[in-house]
KETI-993385 format. One record per residue (C-alpha): residue number from 0; residue in one letter; chain; z, y, x. Coordinates in steps of 0.2 Angstrom, whole numbers, plus 5000, padded with zeros to 4 digits. Layout:
N
<site pos="NUM" code="a" unit="A" zz="Z" yy="Y" xx="X"/>
...
***
This chain:
358
<site pos="0" code="m" unit="A" zz="4989" yy="5101" xx="4930"/>
<site pos="1" code="r" unit="A" zz="4985" yy="5118" xx="4941"/>
<site pos="2" code="t" unit="A" zz="4966" yy="5124" xx="4939"/>
<site pos="3" code="l" unit="A" zz="4961" yy="5123" xx="4958"/>
<site pos="4" code="f" unit="A" zz="4947" yy="5132" xx="4968"/>
<site pos="5" code="l" unit="A" zz="4938" yy="5124" xx="4983"/>
<site pos="6" code="c" unit="A" zz="4933" yy="5130" xx="5001"/>
<site pos="7" code="l" unit="A" zz="4931" yy="5113" xx="5009"/>
<site pos="8" code="t" unit="A" zz="4917" yy="5103" xx="5016"/>
<site pos="9" code="l" unit="A" zz="4925" yy="5085" xx="5014"/>
<site pos="10" code="p" unit="A" zz="4913" yy="5072" xx="5008"/>
<site pos="11" code="g" unit="A" zz="4912" yy="5071" xx="4990"/>
<site pos="12" code="l" unit="A" zz="4921" yy="5087" xx="4987"/>
<site pos="13" code="l" unit="A" zz="4915" yy="5099" xx="4976"/>
<site pos="14" code="p" unit="A" zz="4907" yy="5114" xx="4984"/>
<site pos="15" code="c" unit="A" zz="4916" yy="5131" xx="4990"/>
<site pos="16" code="g" unit="A" zz="4919" yy="5142" xx="4974"/>
<site pos="17" code="l" unit="A" zz="4917" yy="5129" xx="4959"/>
<site pos="18" code="q" unit="A" zz="4931" yy="5127" xx="4948"/>
<site pos="19" code="a" unit="A" zz="4939" yy="5110" xx="4950"/>
<site pos="20" code="a" unit="A" zz="4938" yy="5106" xx="4931"/>
<site pos="21" code="d" unit="A" zz="4937" yy="5086" xx="4934"/>
<site pos="22" code="s" unit="A" zz="4950" yy="5087" xx="4944"/>
<site pos="23" code="d" unit="A" zz="4962" yy="5087" xx="4929"/>
<site pos="24" code="l" unit="A" zz="4973" yy="5072" xx="4930"/>
<site pos="25" code="a" unit="A" zz="4974" yy="5068" xx="4913"/>
<site pos="26" code="t" unit="A" zz="4956" yy="5067" xx="4913"/>
<site pos="27" code="m" unit="A" zz="4952" yy="5057" xx="4928"/>
<site pos="28" code="r" unit="A" zz="4966" yy="5045" xx="4922"/>
<site pos="29" code="e" unit="A" zz="4958" yy="5044" xx="4904"/>
<site pos="30" code="k" unit="A" zz="4941" yy="5041" xx="4910"/>
<site pos="31" code="a" unit="A" zz="4948" yy="5027" xx="4923"/>
<site pos="32" code="v" unit="A" zz="4957" yy="5018" xx="4910"/>
<site pos="33" code="r" unit="A" zz="4942" yy="5017" xx="4899"/>
<site pos="34" code="f" unit="A" zz="4932" yy="5008" xx="4914"/>
<site pos="35" code="l" unit="A" zz="4946" yy="4998" xx="4916"/>
<site pos="36" code="r" unit="A" zz="4948" yy="4993" xx="4898"/>
<site pos="37" code="l" unit="A" zz="4928" yy="4988" xx="4898"/>
<site pos="38" code="t" unit="A" zz="4929" yy="4978" xx="4912"/>
<site pos="39" code="q" unit="A" zz="4945" yy="4966" xx="4908"/>
<site pos="40" code="n" unit="A" zz="4940" yy="4947" xx="4906"/>
<site pos="41" code="t" unit="A" zz="4946" yy="4937" xx="4889"/>
<site pos="42" code="d" unit="A" zz="4958" yy="4931" xx="4898"/>
<site pos="43" code="g" unit="A" zz="4966" yy="4945" xx="4905"/>
<site pos="44" code="s" unit="A" zz="4962" yy="4947" xx="4921"/>
<site pos="45" code="w" unit="A" zz="4951" yy="4959" xx="4931"/>
<site pos="46" code="t" unit="A" zz="4938" yy="4953" xx="4941"/>
<site pos="47" code="e" unit="A" zz="4941" yy="4934" xx="4941"/>
<site pos="48" code="d" unit="A" zz="4957" yy="4923" xx="4937"/>
<site pos="49" code="r" unit="A" zz="4961" yy="4917" xx="4951"/>
<site pos="50" code="m" unit="A" zz="4961" yy="4934" xx="4960"/>
<site pos="51" code="v" unit="A" zz="4979" yy="4939" xx="4954"/>
<site pos="52" code="g" unit="A" zz="4982" yy="4952" xx="4968"/>
<site pos="53" code="v" unit="A" zz="4967" yy="4962" xx="4959"/>
<site pos="54" code="t" unit="A" zz="4972" yy="4959" xx="4941"/>
<site pos="55" code="g" unit="A" zz="4993" yy="4964" xx="4946"/>
<site pos="56" code="l" unit="A" zz="4986" yy="4980" xx="4956"/>
<site pos="57" code="v" unit="A" zz="4978" yy="4986" xx="4938"/>
<site pos="58" code="t" unit="A" zz="4991" yy="4981" xx="4928"/>
<site pos="59" code="t" unit="A" zz="5003" yy="4991" xx="4939"/>
<site pos="60" code="s" unit="A" zz="4993" yy="5007" xx="4941"/>
<site pos="61" code="l" unit="A" zz="4991" yy="5007" xx="4921"/>
<site pos="62" code="l" unit="A" zz="5007" yy="5006" xx="4918"/>
<site pos="63" code="r" unit="A" zz="5010" yy="5019" xx="4932"/>
<site pos="64" code="s" unit="A" zz="4999" yy="5030" xx="4921"/>
<site pos="65" code="g" unit="A" zz="5009" yy="5029" xx="4907"/>
<site pos="66" code="l" unit="A" zz="5003" yy="5015" xx="4897"/>
<site pos="67" code="p" unit="A" zz="5017" yy="5005" xx="4888"/>
<site pos="68" code="a" unit="A" zz="5020" yy="4985" xx="4894"/>
<site pos="69" code="k" unit="A" zz="5017" yy="4982" xx="4873"/>
<site pos="70" code="n" unit="A" zz="4998" yy="4991" xx="4875"/>
<site pos="71" code="p" unit="A" zz="4984" yy="4977" xx="4874"/>
<site pos="72" code="l" unit="A" zz="4976" yy="4980" xx="4888"/>
<site pos="73" code="v" unit="A" zz="4992" yy="4979" xx="4898"/>
<site pos="74" code="a" unit="A" zz="5001" yy="4965" xx="4887"/>
<site pos="75" code="a" unit="A" zz="4987" yy="4955" xx="4892"/>
<site pos="76" code="g" unit="A" zz="4985" yy="4958" xx="4910"/>
<site pos="77" code="l" unit="A" zz="5005" yy="4952" xx="4910"/>
<site pos="78" code="e" unit="A" zz="5001" yy="4937" xx="4901"/>
<site pos="79" code="n" unit="A" zz="4989" yy="4934" xx="4915"/>
<site pos="80" code="l" unit="A" zz="4999" yy="4935" xx="4930"/>
<site pos="81" code="l" unit="A" zz="5015" yy="4925" xx="4920"/>
<site pos="82" code="s" unit="A" zz="5001" yy="4910" xx="4918"/>
<site pos="83" code="h" unit="A" zz="5001" yy="4908" xx="4938"/>
<site pos="84" code="h" unit="A" zz="5020" yy="4909" xx="4941"/>
<site pos="85" code="q" unit="A" zz="5024" yy="4892" xx="4949"/>
<site pos="86" code="a" unit="A" zz="5035" yy="4882" xx="4952"/>
<site pos="87" code="d" unit="A" zz="5041" yy="4888" xx="4967"/>
<site pos="88" code="g" unit="A" zz="5044" yy="4904" xx="4960"/>
<site pos="89" code="g" unit="A" zz="5028" yy="4913" xx="4967"/>
<site pos="90" code="f" unit="A" zz="5014" yy="4920" xx="4959"/>
<site pos="91" code="y" unit="A" zz="4997" yy="4914" xx="4964"/>
<site pos="92" code="a" unit="A" zz="4983" yy="4903" xx="4959"/>
<site pos="93" code="e" unit="A" zz="4980" yy="4885" xx="4965"/>
<site pos="94" code="g" unit="A" zz="4974" yy="4882" xx="4983"/>
<site pos="95" code="s" unit="A" zz="4979" yy="4902" xx="4986"/>
<site pos="96" code="l" unit="A" zz="4979" yy="4907" xx="5005"/>
<site pos="97" code="h" unit="A" zz="4986" yy="4926" xx="4999"/>
<site pos="98" code="r" unit="A" zz="5002" yy="4920" xx="4992"/>
<site pos="99" code="n" unit="A" zz="5015" yy="4932" xx="4999"/>
<site pos="100" code="y" unit="A" zz="5002" yy="4946" xx="4992"/>
<site pos="101" code="e" unit="A" zz="4999" yy="4941" xx="4974"/>
<site pos="102" code="t" unit="A" zz="5017" yy="4936" xx="4973"/>
<site pos="103" code="c" unit="A" zz="5022" yy="4954" xx="4979"/>
<site pos="104" code="i" unit="A" zz="5008" yy="4964" xx="4968"/>
<site pos="105" code="t" unit="A" zz="5017" yy="4952" xx="4953"/>
<site pos="106" code="v" unit="A" zz="5033" yy="4957" xx="4957"/>
<site pos="107" code="l" unit="A" zz="5030" yy="4976" xx="4957"/>
<site pos="108" code="a" unit="A" zz="5020" yy="4974" xx="4939"/>
<site pos="109" code="l" unit="A" zz="5033" yy="4964" xx="4932"/>
<site pos="110" code="s" unit="A" zz="5046" yy="4977" xx="4940"/>
<site pos="111" code="a" unit="A" zz="5037" yy="4990" xx="4933"/>
<site pos="112" code="a" unit="A" zz="5037" yy="4983" xx="4914"/>
<site pos="113" code="n" unit="A" zz="5054" yy="4976" xx="4914"/>
<site pos="114" code="n" unit="A" zz="5062" yy="4988" xx="4904"/>
<site pos="115" code="g" unit="A" zz="5072" yy="4977" xx="4892"/>
<site pos="116" code="g" unit="A" zz="5076" yy="4964" xx="4906"/>
<site pos="117" code="q" unit="A" zz="5065" yy="4950" xx="4901"/>
<site pos="118" code="y" unit="A" zz="5057" yy="4948" xx="4918"/>
<site pos="119" code="d" unit="A" zz="5073" yy="4945" xx="4927"/>
<site pos="120" code="e" unit="A" zz="5073" yy="4928" xx="4930"/>
<site pos="121" code="h" unit="A" zz="5053" yy="4927" xx="4936"/>
<site pos="122" code="i" unit="A" zz="5057" yy="4941" xx="4946"/>
<site pos="123" code="k" unit="A" zz="5074" yy="4932" xx="4955"/>
<site pos="124" code="k" unit="A" zz="5063" yy="4918" xx="4958"/>
<site pos="125" code="a" unit="A" zz="5048" yy="4926" xx="4966"/>
<site pos="126" code="q" unit="A" zz="5061" yy="4935" xx="4976"/>
<site pos="127" code="g" unit="A" zz="5067" yy="4920" xx="4983"/>
<site pos="128" code="f" unit="A" zz="5050" yy="4914" xx="4985"/>
<site pos="129" code="l" unit="A" zz="5045" yy="4929" xx="4997"/>
<site pos="130" code="k" unit="A" zz="5061" yy="4928" xx="5006"/>
<site pos="131" code="g" unit="A" zz="5056" yy="4912" xx="5011"/>
<site pos="132" code="l" unit="A" zz="5039" yy="4914" xx="5017"/>
<site pos="133" code="q" unit="A" zz="5046" yy="4928" xx="5031"/>
<site pos="134" code="w" unit="A" zz="5046" yy="4925" xx="5048"/>
<site pos="135" code="d" unit="A" zz="5064" yy="4919" xx="5053"/>
<site pos="136" code="e" unit="A" zz="5074" yy="4904" xx="5062"/>
<site pos="137" code="g" unit="A" zz="5067" yy="4894" xx="5046"/>
<site pos="138" code="e" unit="A" zz="5052" yy="4894" xx="5053"/>
<site pos="139" code="g" unit="A" zz="5055" yy="4887" xx="5070"/>
<site pos="140" code="i" unit="A" zz="5054" yy="4903" xx="5080"/>
<site pos="141" code="e" unit="A" zz="5067" yy="4914" xx="5089"/>
<site pos="142" code="s" unit="A" zz="5071" yy="4934" xx="5084"/>
<site pos="143" code="s" unit="A" zz="5063" yy="4937" xx="5102"/>
<site pos="144" code="d" unit="A" zz="5045" yy="4933" xx="5095"/>
<site pos="145" code="p" unit="A" zz="5034" yy="4946" xx="5089"/>
<site pos="146" code="a" unit="A" zz="5032" yy="4938" xx="5073"/>
<site pos="147" code="f" unit="A" zz="5052" yy="4938" xx="5069"/>
<site pos="148" code="g" unit="A" zz="5055" yy="4947" xx="5052"/>
<site pos="149" code="g" unit="A" zz="5034" yy="4950" xx="5046"/>
<site pos="150" code="g" unit="A" zz="5026" yy="4943" xx="5030"/>
<site pos="151" code="g" unit="A" zz="5009" yy="4935" xx="5033"/>
<site pos="152" code="y" unit="A" zz="4998" yy="4930" xx="5019"/>
<site pos="153" code="g" unit="A" zz="5008" yy="4916" xx="5015"/>
<site pos="154" code="s" unit="A" zz="5019" yy="4900" xx="5026"/>
<site pos="155" code="h" unit="A" zz="5012" yy="4898" xx="5042"/>
<site pos="156" code="q" unit="A" zz="5001" yy="4914" xx="5040"/>
<site pos="157" code="r" unit="A" zz="5002" yy="4926" xx="5057"/>
<site pos="158" code="p" unit="A" zz="5013" yy="4941" xx="5048"/>
<site pos="159" code="d" unit="A" zz="5004" yy="4959" xx="5048"/>
<site pos="160" code="l" unit="A" zz="5009" yy="4974" xx="5041"/>
<site pos="161" code="s" unit="A" zz="4999" yy="4976" xx="5027"/>
<site pos="162" code="n" unit="A" zz="5007" yy="4961" xx="5019"/>
<site pos="163" code="t" unit="A" zz="5023" yy="4966" xx="5027"/>
<site pos="164" code="q" unit="A" zz="5025" yy="4982" xx="5018"/>
<site pos="165" code="f" unit="A" zz="5019" yy="4974" xx="5001"/>
<site pos="166" code="m" unit="A" zz="5035" yy="4963" xx="5003"/>
<site pos="167" code="l" unit="A" zz="5046" yy="4975" xx="5008"/>
<site pos="168" code="e" unit="A" zz="5041" yy="4984" xx="4993"/>
<site pos="169" code="a" unit="A" zz="5042" yy="4968" xx="4981"/>
<site pos="170" code="l" unit="A" zz="5059" yy="4965" xx="4989"/>
<site pos="171" code="k" unit="A" zz="5067" yy="4983" xx="4986"/>
<site pos="172" code="k" unit="A" zz="5059" yy="4985" xx="4968"/>
<site pos="173" code="s" unit="A" zz="5067" yy="4970" xx="4963"/>
<site pos="174" code="g" unit="A" zz="5085" yy="4974" xx="4969"/>
<site pos="175" code="m" unit="A" zz="5087" yy="4969" xx="4986"/>
<site pos="176" code="k" unit="A" zz="5099" yy="4980" xx="4996"/>
<site pos="177" code="k" unit="A" zz="5094" yy="4989" xx="5013"/>
<site pos="178" code="d" unit="A" zz="5109" yy="4979" xx="5023"/>
<site pos="179" code="d" unit="A" zz="5100" yy="4962" xx="5015"/>
<site pos="180" code="p" unit="A" zz="5097" yy="4952" xx="5032"/>
<site pos="181" code="a" unit="A" zz="5078" yy="4949" xx="5025"/>
<site pos="182" code="m" unit="A" zz="5077" yy="4971" xx="5025"/>
<site pos="183" code="q" unit="A" zz="5085" yy="4970" xx="5044"/>
<site pos="184" code="r" unit="A" zz="5072" yy="4956" xx="5048"/>
<site pos="185" code="v" unit="A" zz="5059" yy="4966" xx="5042"/>
<site pos="186" code="l" unit="A" zz="5065" yy="4981" xx="5052"/>
<site pos="187" code="v" unit="A" zz="5064" yy="4971" xx="5068"/>
<site pos="188" code="f" unit="A" zz="5046" yy="4965" xx="5064"/>
<site pos="189" code="l" unit="A" zz="5040" yy="4984" xx="5060"/>
<site pos="190" code="s" unit="A" zz="5049" yy="4992" xx="5075"/>
<site pos="191" code="r" unit="A" zz="5040" yy="4981" xx="5087"/>
<site pos="192" code="t" unit="A" zz="5020" yy="4986" xx="5075"/>
<site pos="193" code="q" unit="A" zz="5024" yy="5004" xx="5081"/>
<site pos="194" code="n" unit="A" zz="5016" yy="5014" xx="5098"/>
<site pos="195" code="l" unit="A" zz="5034" yy="5016" xx="5102"/>
<site pos="196" code="e" unit="A" zz="5044" yy="5012" xx="5117"/>
<site pos="197" code="g" unit="A" zz="5061" yy="5007" xx="5115"/>
<site pos="198" code="l" unit="A" zz="5072" yy="5005" xx="5100"/>
<site pos="199" code="g" unit="A" zz="5069" yy="4987" xx="5098"/>
<site pos="200" code="n" unit="A" zz="5051" yy="4987" xx="5102"/>
<site pos="201" code="d" unit="A" zz="5053" yy="4975" xx="5117"/>
<site pos="202" code="t" unit="A" zz="5032" yy="4971" xx="5116"/>
<site pos="203" code="v" unit="A" zz="5018" yy="4971" xx="5130"/>
<site pos="204" code="f" unit="A" zz="5010" yy="4983" xx="5118"/>
<site pos="205" code="a" unit="A" zz="5025" yy="4996" xx="5119"/>
<site pos="206" code="g" unit="A" zz="5022" yy="5008" xx="5130"/>
<site pos="207" code="k" unit="A" zz="5003" yy="5005" xx="5132"/>
<site pos="208" code="i" unit="A" zz="5000" yy="5021" xx="5121"/>
<site pos="209" code="g" unit="A" zz="5014" yy="5028" xx="5113"/>
<site pos="210" code="d" unit="A" zz="5008" yy="5039" xx="5101"/>
<site pos="211" code="g" unit="A" zz="5021" yy="5032" xx="5087"/>
<site pos="212" code="g" unit="A" zz="5008" yy="5027" xx="5075"/>
<site pos="213" code="f" unit="A" zz="5005" yy="5007" xx="5069"/>
<site pos="214" code="y" unit="A" zz="4994" yy="4994" xx="5069"/>
<site pos="215" code="y" unit="A" zz="4990" yy="4978" xx="5060"/>
<site pos="216" code="t" unit="A" zz="5002" yy="4964" xx="5070"/>
<site pos="217" code="p" unit="A" zz="5009" yy="4963" xx="5089"/>
<site pos="218" code="a" unit="A" zz="5010" yy="4943" xx="5082"/>
<site pos="219" code="a" unit="A" zz="5000" yy="4930" xx="5089"/>
<site pos="220" code="g" unit="A" zz="4992" yy="4942" xx="5104"/>
<site pos="221" code="g" unit="A" zz="4991" yy="4957" xx="5094"/>
<site pos="222" code="d" unit="A" zz="4980" yy="4965" xx="5083"/>
<site pos="223" code="s" unit="A" zz="4973" yy="4982" xx="5078"/>
<site pos="224" code="k" unit="A" zz="4959" yy="4983" xx="5066"/>
<site pos="225" code="a" unit="A" zz="4957" yy="5002" xx="5076"/>
<site pos="226" code="g" unit="A" zz="4953" yy="4992" xx="5091"/>
<site pos="227" code="v" unit="A" zz="4960" yy="4991" xx="5109"/>
<site pos="228" code="t" unit="A" zz="4961" yy="5005" xx="5122"/>
<site pos="229" code="e" unit="A" zz="4957" yy="5002" xx="5142"/>
<site pos="230" code="n" unit="A" zz="4973" yy="4997" xx="5145"/>
<site pos="231" code="g" unit="A" zz="4975" yy="4983" xx="5132"/>
<site pos="232" code="g" unit="A" zz="4985" yy="4997" xx="5119"/>
<site pos="233" code="l" unit="A" zz="4983" yy="4994" xx="5100"/>
<site pos="234" code="r" unit="A" zz="4976" yy="5007" xx="5091"/>
<site pos="235" code="s" unit="A" zz="4986" yy="5017" xx="5080"/>
<site pos="236" code="y" unit="A" zz="4977" yy="5021" xx="5063"/>
<site pos="237" code="g" unit="A" zz="4979" yy="5030" xx="5045"/>
<site pos="238" code="s" unit="A" zz="4984" yy="5016" xx="5033"/>
<site pos="239" code="m" unit="A" zz="4995" yy="5007" xx="5043"/>
<site pos="240" code="t" unit="A" zz="5004" yy="5023" xx="5051"/>
<site pos="241" code="y" unit="A" zz="5010" yy="5028" xx="5032"/>
<site pos="242" code="a" unit="A" zz="5013" yy="5010" xx="5027"/>
<site pos="243" code="g" unit="A" zz="5025" yy="5009" xx="5044"/>
<site pos="244" code="l" unit="A" zz="5032" yy="5024" xx="5039"/>
<site pos="245" code="k" unit="A" zz="5035" yy="5023" xx="5023"/>
<site pos="246" code="s" unit="A" zz="5044" yy="5003" xx="5028"/>
<site pos="247" code="l" unit="A" zz="5054" yy="5010" xx="5040"/>
<site pos="248" code="i" unit="A" zz="5061" yy="5022" xx="5026"/>
<site pos="249" code="y" unit="A" zz="5062" yy="5007" xx="5013"/>
<site pos="250" code="a" unit="A" zz="5073" yy="4997" xx="5027"/>
<site pos="251" code="g" unit="A" zz="5085" yy="5012" xx="5027"/>
<site pos="252" code="l" unit="A" zz="5081" yy="5022" xx="5042"/>
<site pos="253" code="d" unit="A" zz="5084" yy="5041" xx="5037"/>
<site pos="254" code="k" unit="A" zz="5073" yy="5057" xx="5045"/>
<site pos="255" code="k" unit="A" zz="5085" yy="5057" xx="5060"/>
<site pos="256" code="d" unit="A" zz="5079" yy="5040" xx="5067"/>
<site pos="257" code="k" unit="A" zz="5065" yy="5041" xx="5081"/>
<site pos="258" code="r" unit="A" zz="5053" yy="5030" xx="5074"/>
<site pos="259" code="v" unit="A" zz="5052" yy="5040" xx="5058"/>
<site pos="260" code="q" unit="A" zz="5052" yy="5055" xx="5068"/>
<site pos="261" code="a" unit="A" zz="5039" yy="5048" xx="5080"/>
<site pos="262" code="a" unit="A" zz="5029" yy="5041" xx="5064"/>
<site pos="263" code="t" unit="A" zz="5029" yy="5058" xx="5054"/>
<site pos="264" code="d" unit="A" zz="5024" yy="5067" xx="5072"/>
<site pos="265" code="w" unit="A" zz="5008" yy="5055" xx="5070"/>
<site pos="266" code="i" unit="A" zz="5003" yy="5059" xx="5052"/>
<site pos="267" code="r" unit="A" zz="5006" yy="5077" xx="5057"/>
<site pos="268" code="k" unit="A" zz="4992" yy="5076" xx="5071"/>
<site pos="269" code="n" unit="A" zz="4981" yy="5066" xx="5062"/>
<site pos="270" code="y" unit="A" zz="4983" yy="5073" xx="5043"/>
<site pos="271" code="t" unit="A" zz="4966" yy="5072" xx="5035"/>
<site pos="272" code="l" unit="A" zz="4959" yy="5064" xx="5016"/>
<site pos="273" code="a" unit="A" zz="4941" yy="5062" xx="5023"/>
<site pos="274" code="e" unit="A" zz="4945" yy="5048" xx="5031"/>
<site pos="275" code="n" unit="A" zz="4955" yy="5033" xx="5036"/>
<site pos="276" code="p" unit="A" zz="4962" yy="5041" xx="5052"/>
<site pos="277" code="g" unit="A" zz="4954" yy="5029" xx="5066"/>
<site pos="278" code="m" unit="A" zz="4945" yy="5018" xx="5054"/>
<site pos="279" code="g" unit="A" zz="4933" yy="5030" xx="5046"/>
<site pos="280" code="r" unit="A" zz="4927" yy="5026" xx="5027"/>
<site pos="281" code="q" unit="A" zz="4934" yy="5007" xx="5031"/>
<site pos="282" code="g" unit="A" zz="4951" yy="5004" xx="5019"/>
<site pos="283" code="l" unit="A" zz="4949" yy="5021" xx="5013"/>
<site pos="284" code="y" unit="A" zz="4956" yy="5019" xx="4995"/>
<site pos="285" code="y" unit="A" zz="4970" yy="5007" xx="5001"/>
<site pos="286" code="y" unit="A" zz="4974" yy="5022" xx="5012"/>
<site pos="287" code="f" unit="A" zz="4974" yy="5034" xx="4997"/>
<site pos="288" code="h" unit="A" zz="4987" yy="5024" xx="4989"/>
<site pos="289" code="t" unit="A" zz="5000" yy="5024" xx="5003"/>
<site pos="290" code="f" unit="A" zz="4996" yy="5040" xx="5007"/>
<site pos="291" code="a" unit="A" zz="5002" yy="5046" xx="4992"/>
<site pos="292" code="k" unit="A" zz="5014" yy="5033" xx="4991"/>
<site pos="293" code="t" unit="A" zz="5024" yy="5038" xx="5009"/>
<site pos="294" code="m" unit="A" zz="5022" yy="5057" xx="5006"/>
<site pos="295" code="d" unit="A" zz="5029" yy="5055" xx="4989"/>
<site pos="296" code="v" unit="A" zz="5043" yy="5044" xx="4999"/>
<site pos="297" code="i" unit="A" zz="5046" yy="5057" xx="5012"/>
<site pos="298" code="d" unit="A" zz="5049" yy="5069" xx="5000"/>
<site pos="299" code="e" unit="A" zz="5038" yy="5085" xx="5004"/>
<site pos="300" code="d" unit="A" zz="5029" yy="5094" xx="4992"/>
<site pos="301" code="s" unit="A" zz="5022" yy="5106" xx="5007"/>
<site pos="302" code="f" unit="A" zz="5015" yy="5096" xx="5022"/>
<site pos="303" code="q" unit="A" zz="5013" yy="5105" xx="5038"/>
<site pos="304" code="d" unit="A" zz="5000" yy="5098" xx="5050"/>
<site pos="305" code="a" unit="A" zz="5004" yy="5098" xx="5070"/>
<site pos="306" code="a" unit="A" zz="4991" yy="5114" xx="5070"/>
<site pos="307" code="g" unit="A" zz="5004" yy="5124" xx="5058"/>
<site pos="308" code="n" unit="A" zz="4994" yy="5121" xx="5042"/>
<site pos="309" code="t" unit="A" zz="5004" yy="5119" xx="5028"/>
<site pos="310" code="h" unit="A" zz="4996" yy="5106" xx="5011"/>
<site pos="311" code="d" unit="A" zz="4998" yy="5105" xx="4994"/>
<site pos="312" code="w" unit="A" zz="4995" yy="5085" xx="4997"/>
<site pos="313" code="r" unit="A" zz="4996" yy="5082" xx="4980"/>
<site pos="314" code="a" unit="A" zz="4984" yy="5096" xx="4976"/>
<site pos="315" code="e" unit="A" zz="4971" yy="5089" xx="4989"/>
<site pos="316" code="l" unit="A" zz="4970" yy="5072" xx="4983"/>
<site pos="317" code="v" unit="A" zz="4967" yy="5075" xx="4966"/>
<site pos="318" code="e" unit="A" zz="4953" yy="5086" xx="4971"/>
<site pos="319" code="r" unit="A" zz="4947" yy="5072" xx="4984"/>
<site pos="320" code="l" unit="A" zz="4948" yy="5058" xx="4973"/>
<site pos="321" code="a" unit="A" zz="4941" yy="5070" xx="4958"/>
<site pos="322" code="g" unit="A" zz="4925" yy="5071" xx="4970"/>
<site pos="323" code="l" unit="A" zz="4924" yy="5054" xx="4971"/>
<site pos="324" code="q" unit="A" zz="4925" yy="5049" xx="4955"/>
<site pos="325" code="q" unit="A" zz="4909" yy="5040" xx="4945"/>
<site pos="326" code="p" unit="A" zz="4904" yy="5044" xx="4928"/>
<site pos="327" code="n" unit="A" zz="4909" yy="5029" xx="4919"/>
<site pos="328" code="g" unit="A" zz="4927" yy="5032" xx="4927"/>
<site pos="329" code="k" unit="A" zz="4927" yy="5020" xx="4942"/>
<site pos="330" code="w" unit="A" zz="4929" yy="5023" xx="4959"/>
<site pos="331" code="t" unit="A" zz="4921" yy="5009" xx="4974"/>
<site pos="332" code="n" unit="A" zz="4919" yy="5010" xx="4993"/>
<site pos="333" code="p" unit="A" zz="4900" yy="5008" xx="4999"/>
<site pos="334" code="a" unit="A" zz="4912" yy="5002" xx="5015"/>
<site pos="335" code="d" unit="A" zz="4914" yy="4985" xx="5009"/>
<site pos="336" code="r" unit="A" zz="4928" yy="4979" xx="5017"/>
<site pos="337" code="w" unit="A" zz="4946" yy="4973" xx="5012"/>
<site pos="338" code="y" unit="A" zz="4937" yy="4970" xx="4994"/>
<site pos="339" code="e" unit="A" zz="4934" yy="4990" xx="4992"/>
<site pos="340" code="g" unit="A" zz="4917" yy="4986" xx="4984"/>
<site pos="341" code="d" unit="A" zz="4927" yy="4978" xx="4969"/>
<site pos="342" code="p" unit="A" zz="4929" yy="4992" xx="4956"/>
<site pos="343" code="n" unit="A" zz="4944" yy="4986" xx="4948"/>
<site pos="344" code="l" unit="A" zz="4953" yy="4985" xx="4963"/>
<site pos="345" code="v" unit="A" zz="4948" yy="5002" xx="4969"/>
<site pos="346" code="t" unit="A" zz="4950" yy="5010" xx="4952"/>
<site pos="347" code="a" unit="A" zz="4967" yy="5004" xx="4955"/>
<site pos="348" code="y" unit="A" zz="4972" yy="5010" xx="4970"/>
<site pos="349" code="c" unit="A" zz="4966" yy="5027" xx="4963"/>
<site pos="350" code="l" unit="A" zz="4977" yy="5028" xx="4948"/>
<site pos="351" code="m" unit="A" zz="4991" yy="5023" xx="4958"/>
<site pos="352" code="a" unit="A" zz="4988" yy="5036" xx="4972"/>
<site pos="353" code="l" unit="A" zz="4989" yy="5048" xx="4956"/>
<site pos="354" code="s" unit="A" zz="5004" yy="5042" xx="4947"/>
<site pos="355" code="y" unit="A" zz="5011" yy="5054" xx="4963"/>
<site pos="356" code="c" unit="A" zz="5003" yy="5070" xx="4961"/>
<site pos="357" code="e" unit="A" zz="5010" yy="5074" xx="4946"/>
***
């Protein structure tokens, strides 16, 4: 990893002129893995056995950090995930309200560890389960419904972009092609979750803001975690816009598509690692993870913002996370929303973000 010097004043970054020795990627990763080794439970889970999503994210982050599936830490995590495989094909704890999310995360972990095809059958069954959760005619709704094509936390729960992006990624990683009807239904939902009029967006929110960004959901009356404008528009914000852009590309759109261009323009205007744009510190580490994955997908090593400044986004992200990592190797968010007070979850987000920075 290149040696960097900073002249930035973002919260958590090193002072101007101080050599960023701690930004060495291998050192950061080693410290984080050491922390997660200490926090793994005897049953192979992290945080709690019923928190299948956390265990799945940590296991995936370790695999993406170079640990092999046979490593005892990873192997125990995988075994715990397999213990939650249900008869319907999903992976979740009994009574869970997050069945879609937990199954998607588990599919990502199993796909990352599936070098010999040993998890093919588990993944196939999970794919069928996820397709069954998608909001479509089978849920008794028409294609004109803003919920159509999306995924929620579980059956009959309102679909949202966060769950939908994980569902789409899990379907893609499990081998589903972009011309599959399920993928095309997702694209319908994505188009309606973007602040962009036309191109499939026929919701009442379509032209109220028009900045090309994404919000949480157009379903059930619509919702943005960043709030509502005076004219009733749903405000775009960082984590959902990066999730939306990545998902548009996963669904088969290219850079020439106006939806992709509009979302990219929003990111250029709002490029920052100081916060989750529109949300401040809330969901900050989810944002870092989604930021890294999306920037990798759009395949631009240097990213130019709307002011004409060129960013080595990988170097900037490594520096940002180096300044936020705690001495024992963990990361955590004082703004404890969406479980970001859990250091296991947040450390997993950071390891996954760093895996795109090599």
